[in-house]
C-alpha positions in Angstrom: -15.2 -1.3 164.6 -18.3 -0.9 166.3 -16.9 -2.9 169.3 -14.1 -0.9 170.0 -16.8 2.5 169.7 -18.8 0.4 172.7 -15.4 0.2 174.5 -14.9 3.8 174.5 -18.1 4.7 175.5 -18.2 2.5 179.0 -14.3 3.9 179.4 -16.0 7.6 179.1 -18.9 6.4 181.8 -16.4 5.0 184.2 -14.1 8.4 184.0 -16.8 10.8 184.7 -19.1 8.3 187.2 -16.6 6.4 188.1 -16.3 8.7 192.0 -19.9 9.1 192.3 -20.3 5.3 192.2 -17.3 3.0 192.7 -18.7 -0.2 191.9 -19.1 1.3 188.4 -15.2 -0.2 187.8 -16.9 -4.0 189.1 -19.9 -3.6 186.7 -17.1 -2.2 183.4 -15.1 -5.5 184.4 -17.9 -8.0 183.9 -19.3 -6.6 181.6 -15.7 -6.6 179.3 -15.5 -10.3 180.5 -19.0 -11.1 179.2 -18.1 -9.1 175.5 -14.9 -10.6 175.1 -16.4 -14.1 175.7 -19.7 -13.8 173.6 -17.3 -11.9 170.7 -15.1 -15.0 170.6 -17.8 -17.5 170.6 -19.4 -15.2 167.8 -15.7 -15.1 165.7 -15.4 -18.7 166.4 -18.9 -20.1 165.4 -20.3 -17.2 162.5 -16.9 -16.2 161.1 -15.6 -19.4 160.4 -13.5 -20.3 157.1 -15.4 -22.4 154.7 -14.5 -25.9 154.4 -13.3 -27.3 150.9 -15.0 -29.7 149.0 -12.9 -32.3 147.5 -13.5 -31.8 143.3 -12.9 -35.1 141.4 -11.5 -33.9 138.6 -11.3 -30.8 136.9 -13.1 -32.2 133.4 -15.1 -29.3 132.5 -12.0 -26.8 132.2 -9.7 -29.3 131.1 -12.1 -30.5 127.9 -13.4 -26.7 127.1 -9.0 -25.8 127.5 -8.0 -28.6 125.1 -10.7 -27.6 122.7 -9.4 -24.8 122.3 -6.1 -25.7 121.9 -7.1 -27.8 118.8 -9.3 -25.5 117.5 -6.3 -22.8 117.6 -3.8 -25.7 115.5 -6.8 -26.9 113.3 -7.4 -23.2 112.5 -3.1 -22.4 112.1 -2.8 -25.1 109.5 -5.9 -24.1 107.7 -4.3 -20.9 107.5 -1.0 -21.6 107.0 -1.7 -24.2 104.3 0.5 -27.8 104.1 3.2 -26.1 102.1 4.3 -23.1 105.0 3.6 -26.3 107.6 6.0 -28.2 105.6 8.9 -25.9 105.8 8.5 -25.1 109.6 8.9 -28.8 110.2 11.7 -29.1 108.0 13.6 -26.2 109.7 12.9 -27.6 113.1 14.1 -30.7 112.1 17.7 -29.4 110.6 18.2 -26.8 113.7 17.6 -30.4 116.0 20.0 -32.3 113.4 22.4 -29.6 113.3 22.9 -28.5 116.7 
């Protein structure tokens, strides 16, 4: 936005003083050309996207996730008890056999 404000100010000076000094149109064109080139170089060099680095494997997240799953299943087995667990397994087997 700041770059556009500079161009608006330059346009205002060109309108005000263009008739008094006709060479201002050439100077405005030259400065706009230089400004465009420097802004392009700034965008090309300073604001590039970051190049991604290749990661070997997401082992940290996978170990964390798998350990959480194991803890969840261990707690569910502990709180449900062996009888409730065997009843659920039997129901699943019956559903598979009948379907």
